[in-house]
N, C-alpha and C positions, 0 to 999 in steps of 0.2 A: 728249767720249768717250761720255758717257751718252746724248746725243742720237743718236749713231751706233748704239749698241747697241739703242736702242728702234726705230730704223728697220729694222735687220736683223731684229729679232724680228717686227715687223709684216709685213715682206716674206715671212718664212718661213711665217707664218700664212696669207697669201694663197696661197702656193704649195700648201700642204697642202689648203686649202679647194677650190681649183679643179682640183687633180689627183686628187681623190677619195681621198686618203691619210688624211684625218681619220678617227679611230676613234670618233667620237661616235655612240652607239647610241640612236636615237630610236624604235625599234620597241617594241611591247608586250611586256613580259616573258612568257616561256613559262609556261603553267599547270603546276602540279605534277601528278603522275600522277592523284591523286584528283579534281582539278578537271577534268582532261581526260576522265576517264571520266564524270563528271557531265554535262559538256557533250555527250558522245556519246549520252546517253540521250534526248535530244530529237531527233525526226525518225525516219527509217527508213533502212535499208540493204538490201543484197542478199546472199543466200547462194547459192553454186553449188558444184558438185563432182561427184565420180564415186563410185558405189557398186560395189565389187568383192567377190568372194569371196576366201577365203584362198589360192586358186590364182592369183589375179590376173585371173580372168575378170570382165568387166563385166556387171553384172546389170540386166536389163531388168525394168520394172514393179515395181521396189522403191519403197516409199513413204517419203518424208522428211517428218516432222512437226515443227513448232515447238511445243513444249509450252506450254499455257496460251493458245494462240491458235487461230484457225480455219485457219491457214496450213499447207498441205501441197502436195507435188508428187510426181509419179511419174517415175521415170527412163525415158529413151528407149532406143532400141535400143543405144546406145553407153554405157549406164549413167550418163548425165549427167542432172542435175536443176538447176533454177534457181528460187529463191524471191525474189520482190520484195516491197517494202513490209514488210520485217521490222522490228519495233520495235527501235530502237537500245538498247544496253545488254547486260547479261549474259543470255543465253538458253540453254535446253537444247534440243537437236535430237536426234531419234531416227530411225534408219533401220531398216526391217524389210521382210522378204519371207518369205512362207510357206515353211517348210522350213529357215529360217535363224534363228539367235539374234539378236534385235534388238541394236543398238549405240546407245548414247547418248553425246553429247558436249556439253560446256558451252563456249560461245565468247562473245566480246564483239563485238557489231556496232556499227560506228561510222556516223554519219550520212553519207549520200551516198557510201558506199564498198561494195565487194564483198568479202566474206569467203569464202575457199575452205575448204570443209569436206568432206573425203573420208571414206568409210566402208569398212571391211572386215568383211563379215559371215561368221560361222562357220557352216557347215552343222550342223544339229542332228544329234546322234549317233543313227544309226538303231538302234544297239544299246542305247540307254538304257533300253528297256523289258525287256531280258533279265533273267531272275531269277538273278542271281549270288548267291553265298552271302551272306546278310545280315550286316552288322556294325554294331552288335551284333545278335545274332539276335533278331528280334521274336518275339512269341508266335505260336504256330501259327494262332491265330484271326485274325491280322491279314491282310487281303487285300493282300499286297504287290504282286501283279500289277496290281491295280486302281489302287493308289496311284502306282506308277511310270509307269503308262500315262496316267492322267488328271490327276495332280497338277501344279500349277505348278512344283514343285521337282523333278519326275522322281524322282531317288533321294534327295532330302531332303524333309522335311516343311516346306512353305511355307504358312502360314496366318495368319489374324488372331489377335491375342492374345485371351486369355480376357477376358470382360466384354462391354460393349455397344459396338457400332459403329454410328454414326449415318449415315443416308443422306439426302441432299438431292435431291429430285426437282424440277428446274426445268421439267419438261414438264407437271406437274400430272396425270400419269397419262393424258395425252392426252384428259382429260375423261371417259374411260370405263373406265379400268383402275384397280383398287384395289391400288395398289402396296404398301400396308401389309399387306394380306392375302397378297400374294405373298411378302413378306419373312417373314411368319409360317410360310409353307409350308416355307421353308428353315430357319427356326428349329426347327421340329419335328424336322428331320433332324439338326441339329448337337447336339441333346440338351441345349441350354441352356448349353453351355460358352461359346459366343460367340453373342450375340443381336444381330440387326440390327433397328434401329428407324428409322422415318421421322422426319425432323427438318425444321424450318423454317430451320435455320442454313445459309447458303450455304457456310460454311467447313467443313462436315462432310467427313470423309475419303472418303466415297463420294458421287459426283455423277452424276446422270442429266440429260442435256440434249439439245436438238435441235442438230444441226450437219450440214446437208446437204453442205457443201463437204468436211468431213473424212471423212464416210462414203463419198461417191461417189468420193473419191480412191482407194479400195481396189478399184475396178473394177466392171463391170456387175453389177447384181443385189445389191450389198451393202446390207443392211437396217439393220445396226447393228454397232458395234465396241466391244469392251471393252479397256481399258488397265488393267494392274495393276502396281503398284510394290511392291517389298519391300526391307527392310533387315535384315541379320542374320537372314534367313529369315522375318522377320515381315512380313506384308502391312501396309503403312502408308497406302496410297492406292489408289483405283480410280476410274475414270471410265467411263461408258457414253454413247457418242454414238449417237444414233438419227436416222432420217429422219422429218421431220414428214410429214403427209399430203400427197401430191402425185403428179405424174407424172414419172417418171424413166426413164433408160436407153432412150430412144427410144419411149416410150409405155407403160411399165409403171406401173400404178397401185398405189402402195404406201401403207400407213397402219399406224402402230404398233398392235399387237394384244397381248392378254395373253401369248400364247406368246413374243413377242419379249421383253417385259419379264422374264418368268420365266426365259427362256434366258440373257439377259445377266446377270441377277442370280445365276444359277447359277455363271457364271464369276467374278463378284465374290466370292462366298462361298468359292470355292476349286477348282471343277471346271474344270481347265485344258484339257480336250480336247473332242472330239465323239464321240458314240456312234452306233451304227447299230442301235438296238433299238426304234425307233418312238416314243421318248419326246421330251420337251422338249429334251434336250441333243443331239438329232440335228443334223447340219449344216443340215438343212432341216426345222425344227420344224413338225409338223402338229397337235400336241396339247399340252396342259399336263400330261401325265402324267409324274410323276417316277418313273422305273423303279427296280427293285431294284439295278441296277448303280450308279446315281447315289447312291442312298441308302446302300448299303454302303460306297462309297468315302468319302463325306463324313463319315459316322459314324466311320469309322476315322481319318480325318484329324484330327478334333477330339478324338480320344481318345489322340493321340500328342503328345509335346512338340515345340515349334517347333524346327526344325533337325535332327530325328531322322534318322539315317542308315539308310535302308532296305536298301541293298545296298552292296557294296564297289565297285561301278562309280562313276565320277565323277558327281556331282550338278551342280546349277546353282550359279553363284556365290552367295555369301551376300547380296550386294546386286545387285538386278537389276530388270528390267522385261520384261513380256510383252504382246503384242498378239494379239487373235484376232477376225477379222471374221466376220460371219454373212451368208450370201447367201440371198436369197429367190428361189424359183422357183415360178411359178404352175403 
């Protein structure tokens, strides 16, 4: 009887083995989530998507940038973009177009895969510079109209904290530009509330660097681009990407000059717009003259508390990011 039972058991094993019904799992155990993410950080992937406005219209010539890299792309006629060789892992991507509020998204890119990241950009409020009744009412001497027109925060004060802000210049001033002196020109205007100093530390909150790919992605004639980030209305980080000397845009010879550095540092300090008064903050700077408009606005900015509400109209979000390109025309 025992021999018969053993034979039947062996026969049943053979049936299971050759019919594929055995449930023995010889595969490699699945990685836990954290190990999967770690594995994904090696290699590169692809980003693609569509940039629209809040009405659903697809936006042409919007720029999509992977922060911390030189990767950027411009949307085509159908609002589509594609970025290849994106470092795997968690990244932050920003989409922006002149006339719209930039949008940032943080996503995880996995090796050899394509991640779809779509953006919806909100048109900037054309009425944001209107002088509504201030709340609370600022002193009569405060130039509210200048602050809401040229400040990064529009109707809120967005600026650096009091104290020293360090600036790292990876370009070496292009060998001819005294960046420290240009910073002092802005320091004279802020009145010592916030002081900008040149540093040899690459981890400084402000960085100036060459990046032809990032700059030219903004379109013909772009000479430099300023990126500014703030949290709780306090500016925490800024970058200035500029073109190294060379020939661009079908034969245009461009080289960094003092007016370029001074202009972009003006944006870093807190001047978020462009003037038309013949000074350095013009959209096409021809001089290094810091005009009374710029001086009055920045002096007021650094004499108001961070986050101060200038008007009853909506301001910018307390956490945000802004981009402003500068185009050069001979």
